[in-house]
C-alpha positions in Angstrom: 186.0 112.7 74.6 187.3 111.9 71.1 185.9 114.5 68.4 184.1 111.6 66.8 180.6 110.0 67.4 177.7 107.8 66.3 177.4 109.5 62.9 181.3 109.2 62.2 182.1 106.6 59.6 185.3 104.2 59.5 186.6 106.3 56.5 186.4 109.5 58.8 187.9 108.2 62.2 190.8 106.9 60.2 191.4 110.0 57.6 194.6 111.2 57.3 195.9 107.6 58.5 199.1 106.3 56.5 199.3 102.2 57.8 201.8 100.8 55.6 204.0 98.6 57.0 201.2 97.3 59.4 199.4 94.2 59.5 195.8 93.8 61.1 194.0 90.5 61.0 190.1 90.6 60.8 187.5 88.0 61.4 184.4 87.7 59.1 185.3 89.9 56.2 183.0 88.2 54.0 180.7 91.0 55.0 179.1 93.4 56.8 181.4 95.1 59.5 184.0 93.0 58.9 183.9 93.6 54.8 183.9 97.5 55.6 186.9 97.0 57.7 188.9 95.9 55.6 188.0 98.0 52.6 189.1 100.9 54.6 192.0 99.6 56.5 193.5 98.1 53.2 192.5 101.8 51.8 194.5 103.3 54.5 197.5 100.7 53.4 197.5 98.2 55.3 198.3 94.8 54.8 194.7 93.3 55.9 195.1 89.2 56.8 190.8 88.4 56.4 189.3 85.3 57.5 185.9 83.7 56.6 184.0 80.5 57.6 185.6 79.1 53.9 188.5 80.3 51.7 186.0 81.1 48.8 184.2 83.0 50.9 187.5 84.7 52.3 189.2 85.2 48.9 185.9 86.9 47.0 185.4 89.4 49.4 190.0 90.2 49.4 189.8 90.1 45.9 186.9 92.9 46.1 189.3 95.6 47.8 191.9 97.5 46.8 194.9 97.2 48.3 197.0 94.6 50.2 195.3 91.0 51.3 195.7 87.9 52.2 192.5 85.5 52.3 192.3 82.5 55.1 189.7 80.4 55.8 188.7 80.3 59.8 185.4 78.6 61.1 185.2 79.8 64.5 183.4 77.4 65.2 185.5 75.0 64.9 188.9 74.5 66.9 190.5 72.8 63.9 189.9 75.3 61.1 190.9 77.9 64.0 193.9 76.2 64.6 194.6 76.3 60.8 194.3 79.5 60.7 196.5 80.2 63.2 199.3 77.7 62.1 199.0 79.7 58.8 199.5 82.8 60.1 202.5 81.9 62.0 204.2 80.5 59.2 203.8 84.0 57.3 206.2 85.2 59.9 205.0 88.9 59.8 204.0 90.7 63.3 200.4 91.4 63.7 199.6 95.0 64.4 196.1 94.0 65.1 193.7 91.8 65.7 190.2 92.5 64.8 187.5 89.6 66.0 184.4 90.9 64.1 183.0 87.5 63.1 179.8 86.2 65.2 176.7 85.1 64.8 173.5 86.0 66.5 170.2 84.7 68.6 170.2 81.2 66.8 166.3 80.3 67.9 167.4 76.6 67.0 169.5 75.9 69.6 172.9 74.4 68.4 175.8 72.7 69.9 179.5 71.8 69.0 182.3 70.2 71.3 179.8 70.8 73.8 179.6 73.5 73.6 176.6 76.3 72.6 177.0 77.8 69.4 176.6 81.3 70.1 179.4 81.1 73.0 181.7 79.0 70.9 182.0 80.7 67.8 181.7 84.1 68.9 184.4 83.7 72.8 185.7 80.5 72.7 186.4 80.6 68.8 188.2 84.1 69.1 189.7 82.8 72.4 191.6 80.4 71.2 192.9 82.5 68.0 193.8 85.3 70.0 196.0 82.6 72.7 197.3 81.2 69.1 198.6 84.6 67.8 199.8 85.9 71.3 203.8 85.8 70.4 203.0 88.1 66.4 201.1 90.2 68.9 204.1 90.5 70.6 206.5 90.9 68.0 204.8 93.9 66.6 206.0 95.8 69.9 202.2 97.9 70.2 200.1 96.1 69.3 195.4 96.1 69.8 193.1 93.4 70.3 189.9 94.2 69.5 186.1 92.3 70.1 183.8 93.3 68.1 180.8 93.0 71.5 177.0 94.8 71.6 175.0 96.3 74.0 173.2 93.1 73.6 175.8 91.8 76.5 173.3 93.0 79.1 170.2 90.8 78.5 172.6 87.9 79.2 172.0 84.5 81.6 171.5 84.3 85.8 175.0 85.7 87.3 176.5 86.8 83.5 177.6 83.2 82.6 176.3 80.7 83.4 178.9 78.2 84.0 176.9 75.1 84.6 175.0 75.5 81.2 177.8 76.5 78.9 176.1 73.9 76.6 172.9 75.5 76.5 171.0 72.4 77.4 168.8 73.9 79.7 166.1 76.2 79.4 167.8 77.5 76.5 166.7 81.0 75.2 168.5 83.1 71.7 169.0 86.0 73.2 170.0 85.8 77.0 172.7 83.2 75.0 173.6 85.3 72.5 173.7 88.1 75.9 175.9 86.3 77.5 178.4 85.0 74.3 178.9 89.3 74.1 179.7 89.8 77.5 182.3 86.8 77.3 183.9 89.6 74.5 183.5 92.2 76.8 185.0 90.0 79.8 187.8 88.4 77.4 189.4 91.3 76.3 189.4 93.1 79.9 191.5 89.8 80.8 193.9 90.0 78.4 194.4 93.7 79.1 195.1 93.1 82.6 197.2 90.1 81.8 199.3 91.3 78.8 199.7 94.9 79.1 203.3 94.0 80.5 204.2 93.0 76.8 202.3 95.9 74.7 199.1 94.7 73.5 196.0 96.7 74.4 192.7 95.0 74.8 189.0 97.5 73.9 185.5 95.8 73.1 183.2 97.8 71.2 179.3 98.1 70.9 179.0 99.0 67.2 175.8 100.0 67.3 172.2 98.7 65.6 173.0 98.0 62.5 171.2 96.0 59.3 173.7 93.6 58.4 173.3 90.0 57.8 174.2 88.7 61.5 170.7 88.8 62.3 169.8 86.5 59.4 169.1 83.5 61.6 167.3 85.5 64.6 163.4 85.4 65.3 161.5 85.8 68.2 159.0 88.8 69.4 162.5 90.6 70.4 163.9 90.7 67.0 160.5 91.9 65.5 160.9 94.3 68.0 164.6 95.4 67.1 163.2 95.4 63.3 160.2 97.9 64.1 162.2 100.6 66.1 165.3 100.2 64.1 164.5 102.8 61.5 165.0 105.1 64.4 168.4 104.6 65.9 170.3 102.5 63.6 173.1 103.6 61.3 175.3 102.4 58.4 177.5 99.5 57.6 180.2 102.6 57.2 178.9 104.0 60.5 179.0 101.2 62.3 182.4 99.9 61.5 183.3 103.2 62.8 184.2 102.5 66.8 185.8 98.9 66.0 188.4 101.0 63.3 189.2 103.8 65.5 190.4 101.7 68.2 192.0 99.5 66.0 194.4 102.2 64.3 193.8 106.0 65.7 196.6 107.2 67.5 194.4 108.8 70.0 193.8 104.9 71.3 197.3 103.8 71.4 197.5 103.6 75.4 194.2 103.0 75.6 193.5 99.1 77.7 190.4 97.1 79.0 188.0 100.0 77.8 184.2 99.2 76.6 183.4 101.4 74.0 180.5 103.0 71.5 180.0 105.6 69.3 183.8 106.5 69.3 183.9 107.1 73.8 184.2 104.8 76.4 181.0 103.7 77.0 179.4 101.7 80.7 178.9 98.0 80.3 177.0 96.3 82.8 178.0 95.3 86.3 179.0 92.0 84.8 181.4 93.5 82.1 182.9 95.3 85.3 183.2 91.6 87.5 186.9 91.3 87.8 186.3 87.9 89.6 183.9 86.7 86.7 186.6 88.1 84.2 188.5 85.7 85.6 186.6 83.0 86.3 185.5 82.5 82.6 189.2 83.0 82.0 190.2 80.1 83.9 187.7 78.2 82.2 188.1 79.1 78.1 191.8 78.0 79.5 190.5 74.5 80.8 188.2 74.3 77.1 190.7 75.2 74.5 192.8 72.6 76.8 190.5 70.4 75.6 190.4 70.8 72.2 194.7 69.0 72.2 193.5 66.5 73.9 
C-alpha cells in the first residue's frame, strides 16, 4: 500500500522529485488528465514530448506550461499520423524514460469506424499499440523505462468474451459503452503483454483507472448510462488534479520502479475483471494487434 489515495493529487505524488534529464512522452496533452500530467511532470524538470490530435492543439498546450516541452501531432485513429509522430520522435534520438498513453475517446453514440475497425478500439488501443511498438527501441535505450496506459473501471462493462474478435469493426450490434469497455480492457491486456514480453529489456508497464473525472472525454457520450453517471458523479467524482495522480505516480515515483503488469486505482493496486487477468485473451489480442498494424504497412 502506498501513502497516497483517491484524494491525492499529481503534485503530491511527485513532490520532491527531480526529473531533470528524463524524457516523457504523453498522448492527449491538450486537455484533462493529459494536460495536468504534462504540467506537473514538466514542473518537476522532465522534458515532455506532448502529443495531441493536431499540431495546433499540441503547440497551444505545450506553450501554456512552464518547463521544457516539444509538441508533436499524433492522431491515434490515423496510422499515418502515429507513424509520422514516431518518426519525429525517433529522429530526435532521445531515449524515452516514460511513455504515458493517456489519450482516448469514450462512448461514441454513433457507430464510427476507420481502417475496418470500430473507432474506440482503433483510437484507444490500436493507435497506442502502434506507437508503443514503434518506440520500443527508445524505451529500451533508456535502460529503465515505464509504459503507463490509462484504462478505466469501465473495462468491466464490455462485450461477451471480453474482446469480440469477430466484430472488431463494430458492424454487428454496436453498443457505445460496451465497445468503450472493450477498448479499455484492451489497454489493460496491452500493458500486461508489454510487462511479460519486455521485462528483460528493462521496460515495465502498468494500467490505470483514474476514477470518475469531469473532463471533455465524455464530449461525444450520450444515452441513459451517461445520464446516470452525470447524476451520481458528484458523489464519487474527483478533480482533474486528483485524476492524474495515479498515472503520474506510476510514471515517475521511485516506489513504482519495479512494479509491472499491475492495474492501479487511487495510487494502489486494484483488482480488475476476470478478462483482464486472462493470459490467453491477452496473447490473442496481442497477436491480432500485430496483424492489424502489419496490414497498415501493407
